Chimera marker file (.cmm) of the C-alpha trace (Angstrom):
<marker_set name="trace">
<marker id="1" x="40.564" y="31.488" z="32.745" r="1" g="1" b="0" radius="0.5"/>
<marker id="2" x="38.445" y="28.519" z="33.829" r="1" g="1" b="0" radius="0.5"/>
<marker id="3" x="35.354" y="30.727" z="34.118" r="1" g="1" b="0" radius="0.5"/>
<marker id="4" x="35.926" y="32.070" z="30.597" r="1" g="1" b="0" radius="0.5"/>
<marker id="5" x="36.226" y="28.528" z="29.216" r="1" g="1" b="0" radius="0.5"/>
<marker id="6" x="33.029" y="27.546" z="31.032" r="1" g="1" b="0" radius="0.5"/>
<marker id="7" x="31.197" y="30.578" z="29.630" r="1" g="1" b="0" radius="0.5"/>
<marker id="8" x="32.429" y="29.792" z="26.120" r="1" g="1" b="0" radius="0.5"/>
<marker id="9" x="31.305" y="26.164" z="26.443" r="1" g="1" b="0" radius="0.5"/>
<marker id="10" x="27.862" y="27.233" z="27.713" r="1" g="1" b="0" radius="0.5"/>
<marker id="11" x="27.520" y="29.748" z="24.883" r="1" g="1" b="0" radius="0.5"/>
<marker id="12" x="28.434" y="27.089" z="22.318" r="1" g="1" b="0" radius="0.5"/>
<marker id="13" x="25.929" y="24.683" z="23.870" r="1" g="1" b="0" radius="0.5"/>
<marker id="14" x="23.194" y="27.328" z="23.770" r="1" g="1" b="0" radius="0.5"/>
<marker id="15" x="23.794" y="28.152" z="20.102" r="1" g="1" b="0" radius="0.5"/>
<marker id="16" x="23.875" y="24.432" z="19.224" r="1" g="1" b="0" radius="0.5"/>
<marker id="17" x="20.476" y="24.051" z="20.889" r="1" g="1" b="0" radius="0.5"/>
<marker id="18" x="19.124" y="27.166" z="19.161" r="1" g="1" b="0" radius="0.5"/>
<marker id="19" x="20.155" y="25.687" z="15.807" r="1" g="1" b="0" radius="0.5"/>
<marker id="20" x="17.835" y="22.731" z="16.518" r="1" g="1" b="0" radius="0.5"/>
<marker id="21" x="14.778" y="25.008" z="16.788" r="1" g="1" b="0" radius="0.5"/>
<marker id="22" x="12.436" y="25.599" z="13.850" r="1" g="1" b="0" radius="0.5"/>
<marker id="23" x="12.825" y="28.767" z="11.760" r="1" g="1" b="0" radius="0.5"/>
<marker id="24" x="10.337" y="30.932" z="13.649" r="1" g="1" b="0" radius="0.5"/>
<marker id="25" x="11.578" y="29.863" z="17.085" r="1" g="1" b="0" radius="0.5"/>
<marker id="26" x="15.166" y="30.469" z="16.026" r="1" g="1" b="0" radius="0.5"/>
<marker id="27" x="14.317" y="33.919" z="14.642" r="1" g="1" b="0" radius="0.5"/>
<marker id="28" x="12.488" y="34.872" z="17.842" r="1" g="1" b="0" radius="0.5"/>
<marker id="29" x="15.391" y="33.810" z="20.051" r="1" g="1" b="0" radius="0.5"/>
<marker id="30" x="18.037" y="35.499" z="17.928" r="1" g="1" b="0" radius="0.5"/>
<marker id="31" x="16.072" y="38.749" z="17.886" r="1" g="1" b="0" radius="0.5"/>
<marker id="32" x="15.652" y="38.460" z="21.655" r="1" g="1" b="0" radius="0.5"/>
<marker id="33" x="19.405" y="37.915" z="22.055" r="1" g="1" b="0" radius="0.5"/>
<marker id="34" x="19.937" y="41.055" z="19.961" r="1" g="1" b="0" radius="0.5"/>
<marker id="35" x="17.895" y="42.841" z="22.657" r="1" g="1" b="0" radius="0.5"/>
<marker id="36" x="14.985" y="43.732" z="20.383" r="1" g="1" b="0" radius="0.5"/>
<marker id="37" x="11.817" y="44.719" z="22.222" r="1" g="1" b="0" radius="0.5"/>
<marker id="38" x="8.720" y="42.538" z="22.051" r="1" g="1" b="0" radius="0.5"/>
<marker id="39" x="7.141" y="45.231" z="19.879" r="1" g="1" b="0" radius="0.5"/>
<marker id="40" x="10.089" y="45.183" z="17.449" r="1" g="1" b="0" radius="0.5"/>
<marker id="41" x="10.068" y="41.386" z="17.319" r="1" g="1" b="0" radius="0.5"/>
<marker id="42" x="6.321" y="41.329" z="16.644" r="1" g="1" b="0" radius="0.5"/>
<marker id="43" x="6.743" y="43.729" z="13.731" r="1" g="1" b="0" radius="0.5"/>
<marker id="44" x="9.693" y="41.824" z="12.254" r="1" g="1" b="0" radius="0.5"/>
<marker id="45" x="8.144" y="38.355" z="12.617" r="1" g="1" b="0" radius="0.5"/>
<marker id="46" x="4.585" y="39.470" z="11.929" r="1" g="1" b="0" radius="0.5"/>
<marker id="47" x="2.883" y="38.108" z="15.029" r="1" g="1" b="0" radius="0.5"/>
<marker id="48" x="0.979" y="39.951" z="17.783" r="1" g="1" b="0" radius="0.5"/>
<marker id="49" x="3.144" y="41.420" z="20.554" r="1" g="1" b="0" radius="0.5"/>
<marker id="50" x="1.356" y="39.353" z="23.217" r="1" g="1" b="0" radius="0.5"/>
<marker id="51" x="2.290" y="36.182" z="21.343" r="1" g="1" b="0" radius="0.5"/>
<marker id="52" x="5.963" y="37.150" z="21.373" r="1" g="1" b="0" radius="0.5"/>
<marker id="53" x="6.151" y="36.934" z="25.170" r="1" g="1" b="0" radius="0.5"/>
<marker id="54" x="4.308" y="33.606" z="25.254" r="1" g="1" b="0" radius="0.5"/>
<marker id="55" x="6.414" y="32.109" z="22.473" r="1" g="1" b="0" radius="0.5"/>
<marker id="56" x="9.673" y="33.296" z="24.059" r="1" g="1" b="0" radius="0.5"/>
<marker id="57" x="8.655" y="31.774" z="27.389" r="1" g="1" b="0" radius="0.5"/>
<marker id="58" x="7.840" y="28.445" z="25.718" r="1" g="1" b="0" radius="0.5"/>
<marker id="59" x="11.065" y="28.494" z="23.710" r="1" g="1" b="0" radius="0.5"/>
<marker id="60" x="13.117" y="29.152" z="26.863" r="1" g="1" b="0" radius="0.5"/>
<marker id="61" x="11.418" y="26.200" z="28.549" r="1" g="1" b="0" radius="0.5"/>
<marker id="62" x="12.072" y="24.059" z="25.471" r="1" g="1" b="0" radius="0.5"/>
<marker id="63" x="15.758" y="25.030" z="25.458" r="1" g="1" b="0" radius="0.5"/>
<marker id="64" x="16.038" y="24.189" z="29.179" r="1" g="1" b="0" radius="0.5"/>
<marker id="65" x="14.482" y="20.781" z="28.531" r="1" g="1" b="0" radius="0.5"/>
<marker id="66" x="16.752" y="20.153" z="25.544" r="1" g="1" b="0" radius="0.5"/>
<marker id="67" x="19.786" y="21.083" z="27.657" r="1" g="1" b="0" radius="0.5"/>
<marker id="68" x="18.742" y="18.749" z="30.481" r="1" g="1" b="0" radius="0.5"/>
<marker id="69" x="18.199" y="15.896" z="28.021" r="1" g="1" b="0" radius="0.5"/>
<marker id="70" x="21.748" y="16.325" z="26.708" r="1" g="1" b="0" radius="0.5"/>
<marker id="71" x="23.247" y="15.983" z="30.191" r="1" g="1" b="0" radius="0.5"/>
<link id1="1" id2="2" r="1" g="1" b="0" radius="0.2"/>
<link id1="2" id2="3" r="1" g="1" b="0" radius="0.2"/>
<link id1="3" id2="4" r="1" g="1" b="0" radius="0.2"/>
<link id1="4" id2="5" r="1" g="1" b="0" radius="0.2"/>
<link id1="5" id2="6" r="1" g="1" b="0" radius="0.2"/>
<link id1="6" id2="7" r="1" g="1" b="0" radius="0.2"/>
<link id1="7" id2="8" r="1" g="1" b="0" radius="0.2"/>
<link id1="8" id2="9" r="1" g="1" b="0" radius="0.2"/>
<link id1="9" id2="10" r="1" g="1" b="0" radius="0.2"/>
<link id1="10" id2="11" r="1" g="1" b="0" radius="0.2"/>
<link id1="11" id2="12" r="1" g="1" b="0" radius="0.2"/>
<link id1="12" id2="13" r="1" g="1" b="0" radius="0.2"/>
<link id1="13" id2="14" r="1" g="1" b="0" radius="0.2"/>
<link id1="14" id2="15" r="1" g="1" b="0" radius="0.2"/>
<link id1="15" id2="16" r="1" g="1" b="0" radius="0.2"/>
<link id1="16" id2="17" r="1" g="1" b="0" radius="0.2"/>
<link id1="17" id2="18" r="1" g="1" b="0" radius="0.2"/>
<link id1="18" id2="19" r="1" g="1" b="0" radius="0.2"/>
<link id1="19" id2="20" r="1" g="1" b="0" radius="0.2"/>
<link id1="20" id2="21" r="1" g="1" b="0" radius="0.2"/>
<link id1="21" id2="22" r="1" g="1" b="0" radius="0.2"/>
<link id1="22" id2="23" r="1" g="1" b="0" radius="0.2"/>
<link id1="23" id2="24" r="1" g="1" b="0" radius="0.2"/>
<link id1="24" id2="25" r="1" g="1" b="0" radius="0.2"/>
<link id1="25" id2="26" r="1" g="1" b="0" radius="0.2"/>
<link id1="26" id2="27" r="1" g="1" b="0" radius="0.2"/>
<link id1="27" id2="28" r="1" g="1" b="0" radius="0.2"/>
<link id1="28" id2="29" r="1" g="1" b="0" radius="0.2"/>
<link id1="29" id2="30" r="1" g="1" b="0" radius="0.2"/>
<link id1="30" id2="31" r="1" g="1" b="0" radius="0.2"/>
<link id1="31" id2="32" r="1" g="1" b="0" radius="0.2"/>
<link id1="32" id2="33" r="1" g="1" b="0" radius="0.2"/>
<link id1="33" id2="34" r="1" g="1" b="0" radius="0.2"/>
<link id1="34" id2="35" r="1" g="1" b="0" radius="0.2"/>
<link id1="35" id2="36" r="1" g="1" b="0" radius="0.2"/>
<link id1="36" id2="37" r="1" g="1" b="0" radius="0.2"/>
<link id1="37" id2="38" r="1" g="1" b="0" radius="0.2"/>
<link id1="38" id2="39" r="1" g="1" b="0" radius="0.2"/>
<link id1="39" id2="40" r="1" g="1" b="0" radius="0.2"/>
<link id1="40" id2="41" r="1" g="1" b="0" radius="0.2"/>
<link id1="41" id2="42" r="1" g="1" b="0" radius="0.2"/>
<link id1="42" id2="43" r="1" g="1" b="0" radius="0.2"/>
<link id1="43" id2="44" r="1" g="1" b="0" radius="0.2"/>
<link id1="44" id2="45" r="1" g="1" b="0" radius="0.2"/>
<link id1="45" id2="46" r="1" g="1" b="0" radius="0.2"/>
<link id1="46" id2="47" r="1" g="1" b="0" radius="0.2"/>
<link id1="47" id2="48" r="1" g="1" b="0" radius="0.2"/>
<link id1="48" id2="49" r="1" g="1" b="0" radius="0.2"/>
<link id1="49" id2="50" r="1" g="1" b="0" radius="0.2"/>
<link id1="50" id2="51" r="1" g="1" b="0" radius="0.2"/>
<link id1="51" id2="52" r="1" g="1" b="0" radius="0.2"/>
<link id1="52" id2="53" r="1" g="1" b="0" radius="0.2"/>
<link id1="53" id2="54" r="1" g="1" b="0" radius="0.2"/>
<link id1="54" id2="55" r="1" g="1" b="0" radius="0.2"/>
<link id1="55" id2="56" r="1" g="1" b="0" radius="0.2"/>
<link id1="56" id2="57" r="1" g="1" b="0" radius="0.2"/>
<link id1="57" id2="58" r="1" g="1" b="0" radius="0.2"/>
<link id1="58" id2="59" r="1" g="1" b="0" radius="0.2"/>
<link id1="59" id2="60" r="1" g="1" b="0" radius="0.2"/>
<link id1="60" id2="61" r="1" g="1" b="0" radius="0.2"/>
<link id1="61" id2="62" r="1" g="1" b="0" radius="0.2"/>
<link id1="62" id2="63" r="1" g="1" b="0" radius="0.2"/>
<link id1="63" id2="64" r="1" g="1" b="0" radius="0.2"/>
<link id1="64" id2="65" r="1" g="1" b="0" radius="0.2"/>
<link id1="65" id2="66" r="1" g="1" b="0" radius="0.2"/>
<link id1="66" id2="67" r="1" g="1" b="0" radius="0.2"/>
<link id1="67" id2="68" r="1" g="1" b="0" radius="0.2"/>
<link id1="68" id2="69" r="1" g="1" b="0" radius="0.2"/>
<link id1="69" id2="70" r="1" g="1" b="0" radius="0.2"/>
<link id1="70" id2="71" r="1" g="1" b="0" radius="0.2"/>
</marker_set>
């Protein structure tokens, strides 16, 4: 029960942070969460596949930093 509440709180926190990203960053993350491949994301967003990996890495780092700043 406690673990489920913790997971729910962490999920809420993550989605609150995602909502603070710009449109492209948010789209990339949401597609990633939907388990789209880098190739699929590149086609949907219209950026090169190599850029998808770099952008996702930077967005993950940004989300980590945003989370640390909240705590």
